[in-house]
C-alpha positions as CSV (number, residue, x, y, z in Angstrom):
1,M,63.2,18.1,58.4
2,K,60.6,16.5,60.5
3,Q,58.4,13.8,59.1
4,N,54.9,14.9,58.5
5,V,53.3,12.0,56.4
6,G,51.5,9.4,58.4
7,S,51.1,5.7,57.5
8,V,47.7,5.9,55.8
9,D,48.8,8.9,53.9
10,K,51.9,7.0,52.8
11,V,49.9,4.0,51.5
12,L,47.6,6.4,49.5
13,R,50.6,8.2,48.0
14,I,52.2,4.9,46.9
15,I,49.0,3.8,45.2
16,V,48.5,7.2,43.5
17,G,52.2,7.3,42.5
18,L,52.2,3.8,41.0
19,A,48.9,4.5,39.2
20,L,50.4,7.7,37.6
21,L,53.6,5.9,36.7
22,S,51.5,3.2,34.9
23,M,50.5,5.8,32.4
24,L,54.0,5.4,30.9
25,V,53.0,1.9,29.8
26,W,49.2,2.3,29.1
27,V,48.8,5.7,27.5
28,E,49.8,6.5,23.9
29,G,51.5,9.5,22.6
30,N,53.1,12.4,24.5
31,A,50.3,12.3,27.2
32,K,52.0,9.3,28.8
33,Y,54.8,11.5,30.1
34,W,52.4,13.1,32.5
35,G,52.8,9.9,34.4
36,L,56.2,11.0,35.5
37,I,54.4,13.2,38.1
38,G,53.9,9.9,39.9
39,I,57.5,10.2,41.1
40,V,56.5,13.0,43.5
41,P,54.0,11.1,45.6
42,L,56.3,8.1,45.7
43,L,59.3,10.2,46.9
44,T,57.2,11.9,49.6
45,A,55.8,8.5,50.8
46,L,59.3,7.0,50.9
47,T,60.9,9.9,52.8
48,G,57.9,10.7,55.0
49,I,58.3,14.4,54.3
50,C,55.9,16.5,52.2
51,P,57.2,20.0,51.5
52,A,53.6,21.2,50.8
53,Y,52.5,20.0,54.2
54,S,55.4,21.9,55.8
55,L,54.3,25.1,54.1
56,I,50.8,25.0,55.3
57,G,51.6,23.4,58.7
58,V,49.8,20.1,58.3
59,S,51.0,16.7,59.6
60,T,49.3,13.4,59.3
61,C,51.8,11.7,61.6
62,P,50.3,10.6,64.9
63,S,51.5,12.8,67.7
64,K,53.9,11.2,70.2
65,K,52.7,11.2,73.8
66,S,55.2,12.3,76.4
């Protein structure tokens, strides 16, 4: 697959992913497990591939000039 996540997008995904994962520590009860959703933006940031972007044809990567 072709990478479709740009650098600014990666940074934002890492911040959101870590914030969601912090719910595992700070939130009480069963609601804290919603923080596991933070794994998704972290994985998409680390791989540079977002399946949702592929489906709708979006890319935040800068275009390479020939």
